[in-house]
N, C-alpha and C positions, 0 to 999 in steps of 0.2 A: 504494499498500501503508497502512494505516493503523498505527501502531503505540504502543503504548496503553502510555506509564511508568506507572510505582507502582499498575500495573492488576496486581490476583492472581484466577487464575485460582480459580471454581468451587470444584475441589478442595482448590486452596487454603486460600481460603475456608470450605469449608467446616468443613478441621480447624478449622479458624485460631476459630471459632465454636466447634466441639467442646470443642477447649480450651477456652475461653474456659469454655461452662459447667461443665466441671468441674471448674477450678478454686475458681468459685461454689456447686458442689455440695458443696464438702472444707468449706467455708467454714462454708456451713449447714450441714451435718452435726459441721465444732468447736464453732459454734451451739448447734445441740443436745445437745452431749456434756456440752458444760458445765452450760445449765439441766439436763438431769440429775442433772450432782455436787451444785451448791449448790444443789437441793430436798434429796439427800437427804441433806448437810450438814447442812442446813436441820431437815429432819424430826427425822433425829438427834440436833439442840441437845434438838428442841425434848420427845420422848418421856423424855430427864434430863432434863431442864429438870420438865415435869411427875411422872418420880417423886420428884425430890426434895421435888418440891413438899407432895404427899402424906405422908411419908418425916414433913417437916417439919410437917404437918399433926399428924400421926400421932402426936408425940413434945413437942407441945405449944411447939413454937420457934420462938414472933412472932418474931423477930431476923431465923435465918434464912430463914421464909418471906417476909420482908415485903421482902429481899434479894435471892430466888431470883424474887418475884413479881415482881419491878423486871425483874428481865434475861429473863425472859417476856412480859414490858410490852415493853421497847424488841427485842424479838428480834423480837415479830406488827409494830412500828412499822416496822421498818426493809425486812420484808418478804411484810409483807400476813397478811392470815389469821387 
């Protein structure tokens, strides 16, 4: 009779694999959620800055326009687009 030490049964192996896949799926889901939230925050910041830039142009406030444009450029460089 041969006894196997430290060998998992087939069902234990499948269960272990399934748990591992579930953990990986949870990590992927967390990353996707983080990406969606970050993109939403970025789009909101871009929209707010764009409106502020438009207002600065409408009121001919050159110092404010330059400041806001610089902020927009930094934001775009950090995140692309």
